[in-house]
C-alpha positions as CSV (number, residue, x, y, z in Angstrom):
1,M,168.9,48.1,144.0
2,V,167.9,51.5,142.6
3,K,167.2,54.1,145.2
4,R,164.0,56.1,144.5
5,A,163.1,59.3,146.3
6,V,160.2,61.6,146.8
7,F,161.2,65.3,147.0
8,L,158.7,67.3,148.8
9,D,158.2,71.1,148.9
10,R,157.6,72.3,152.5
11,D,155.3,75.2,152.6
12,G,151.8,74.4,151.3
13,V,152.6,70.7,151.0
14,L,153.7,69.6,154.5
15,N,152.9,72.7,156.5
16,A,150.2,75.3,156.1
17,N,150.9,78.6,154.3
18,I,149.7,81.8,155.8
19,E,148.1,84.6,153.9
20,R,149.9,87.9,153.4
21,D,148.6,90.6,151.1
22,G,146.1,88.2,149.7
23,R,148.7,85.6,148.7
24,P,149.7,82.3,150.3
25,V,153.2,82.5,151.7
26,A,155.5,80.7,154.1
27,P,155.1,81.2,157.8
28,T,157.6,83.6,159.3
29,T,157.3,82.7,163.0
30,L,157.3,79.5,164.9
31,A,153.8,80.4,166.2
32,E,152.5,80.5,162.6
33,F,154.1,77.1,161.7
34,R,151.4,74.3,161.5
35,I,151.9,70.9,160.0
36,L,149.0,70.1,157.6
37,P,146.5,67.5,158.7
38,G,147.3,64.1,157.1
39,A,150.8,65.2,156.0
40,A,152.7,63.0,158.6
41,E,150.5,60.0,157.7
42,A,151.1,60.5,153.9
43,V,154.8,60.8,154.4
44,L,154.9,57.7,156.5
45,R,153.2,55.8,153.7
46,L,156.0,56.8,151.4
47,K,158.6,55.8,153.9
48,R,157.0,52.4,154.4
49,A,157.1,51.9,150.6
50,G,160.8,52.3,150.7
51,F,161.2,55.8,149.3
52,T,164.0,58.2,150.4
53,L,162.2,61.4,151.5
54,V,163.9,64.8,151.0
55,V,162.3,68.1,151.7
56,V,163.5,70.8,149.2
57,T,162.4,74.3,150.2
58,N,163.1,77.9,149.2
59,Q,163.3,80.2,152.2
60,P,164.1,83.6,150.8
61,D,162.6,85.4,153.9
62,V,165.9,84.6,155.6
63,A,167.8,86.6,153.0
64,T,165.3,89.5,153.1
65,G,165.5,89.6,156.9
66,R,161.8,88.7,157.4
67,T,162.6,85.4,159.1
68,P,165.6,84.5,161.2
69,R,167.5,81.4,160.1
70,S,167.1,80.0,163.6
71,V,163.3,80.1,163.1
72,V,163.5,78.1,159.8
73,D,165.8,75.6,161.5
74,A,163.2,75.2,164.4
75,M,160.4,74.7,161.9
76,N,162.5,72.1,160.1
77,A,163.1,70.4,163.5
78,Q,159.4,70.2,164.0
79,L,159.0,68.6,160.6
80,R,161.7,66.0,161.4
81,A,160.0,65.2,164.7
82,A,156.6,64.8,163.1
83,M,157.5,62.7,160.0
84,P,160.2,60.4,158.8
85,V,162.0,62.6,156.3
86,D,165.6,61.7,155.5
87,D,166.9,65.1,154.7
88,I,165.8,68.8,154.4
89,K,167.6,70.9,151.8
90,V,167.1,74.7,152.1
91,C,167.8,77.5,149.7
92,F,168.1,80.8,151.6
93,H,168.6,82.9,148.5
94,V,166.4,85.3,146.5
95,D,166.0,85.2,142.7
96,E,168.5,88.0,142.2
97,D,171.3,85.8,143.7
98,R,171.0,83.5,140.6
99,C,172.1,80.5,142.6
100,A,171.8,76.9,141.5
101,C,169.8,75.8,144.5
102,R,166.7,78.1,144.4
103,K,163.8,76.4,142.7
104,P,163.1,76.3,139.7
105,Q,166.8,75.4,139.5
106,P,167.4,71.7,140.4
107,G,170.4,72.2,142.7
108,M,168.9,70.9,145.9
109,I,167.5,67.8,144.2
110,L,170.7,67.1,142.4
111,E,172.8,67.5,145.5
112,A,170.5,65.1,147.4
113,A,170.7,62.6,144.6
114,R,174.5,62.7,144.6
115,E,174.7,62.4,148.4
116,R,172.2,59.5,148.6
117,G,172.6,57.6,145.4
118,I,169.1,58.5,144.2
119,Y,168.0,57.5,140.7
120,L,166.1,60.6,139.5
121,P,164.1,59.1,136.6
122,D,162.3,56.8,139.2
123,S,161.8,59.7,141.7
124,F,159.1,62.3,142.2
125,M,158.9,66.0,143.0
126,V,155.7,67.0,144.8
127,G,154.9,70.7,145.1
128,D,152.3,73.4,145.1
129,R,153.9,75.9,142.8
130,W,155.3,76.1,139.3
131,R,158.9,76.5,140.7
132,D,158.6,73.0,142.3
133,I,157.4,71.4,139.1
134,E,160.1,73.1,137.0
135,A,162.8,72.1,139.5
136,G,161.6,68.5,139.4
137,R,161.5,68.4,135.7
138,N,164.9,70.1,135.4
139,A,166.3,67.3,137.7
140,G,164.7,64.6,135.6
141,C,162.0,63.6,138.1
142,K,158.3,62.8,137.6
143,T,156.3,65.7,138.9
144,I,153.0,66.1,140.9
145,L,151.3,69.4,141.4
146,L,149.1,69.9,144.4
147,N,146.5,72.3,143.0
148,I,145.3,73.9,146.2
149,G,144.8,77.4,144.9
150,P,145.0,79.7,141.9
151,V,147.2,78.3,139.1
152,Q,150.5,80.1,139.0
153,N,152.7,81.0,136.0
154,G,155.0,78.4,134.7
155,T,155.7,76.7,131.4
156,T,156.3,73.2,132.6
157,Q,153.3,70.9,132.9
158,P,153.3,68.5,135.8
159,D,152.9,64.8,135.1
160,R,149.9,64.7,137.5
161,I,147.7,67.3,139.2
162,V,146.0,66.3,142.4
163,K,144.2,68.1,145.2
164,T,145.9,66.7,148.3
165,L,149.2,65.2,149.4
166,S,147.4,61.9,150.2
167,E,146.3,61.8,146.5
168,A,149.8,62.4,145.4
169,V,151.0,59.5,147.6
170,D,148.3,57.3,146.0
171,C,149.7,58.2,142.6
172,I,153.3,57.5,143.6
173,L,152.4,54.2,145.2
174,L,150.4,53.1,142.2
175,D,153.3,54.0,139.9
176,A,155.7,52.1,142.2
177,S,153.5,49.0,142.0
178,A,152.8,49.3,138.3
179,G,156.2,50.5,137.1
180,S,154.8,53.0,134.7
181,Y,153.9,56.7,135.0
182,N,153.2,57.8,131.4
183,E,149.7,59.3,131.5
184,V,149.4,63.0,132.1
185,I,146.3,64.0,134.0
186,S,145.0,67.5,133.7
187,Q,142.5,69.3,136.0
């Protein structure tokens, strides 16, 4: 049996971003960390459909000293307690590190696929930023962009654009039942 997965970005997809300098960014304290309404239910629907669920998240605020690693670990523990994710992969680097794990590089997705025997062409990457979409595409996954704010730079077009995580799950489950995912939907 082929193992399919859904790779989920964390901030802005499963938990709320905060606003800093007019931009949506990751929370930096545990007090700011809030799981989005409906996220746990959406993830549970994917789990019940048999998908392996892996969170893949860039957390450069650890490298810059804005957020202690222990706080990121505590946030991830809250996610694990609230929803049935199988793994959480974290990149603590900044762009200048030129690592293989920081999205848009596919390192975290490829590592999870190797560890868990995931077949990437039947898997999905769901994110709210161009980095998520490019990482998913670079790994060979189908991609879904949550268009919840201003469109960001990026050259890779997602396979689907939706407004909510629940809509993304609907698309994934439809694909799983139909066995096809060829149509690109634009805004």
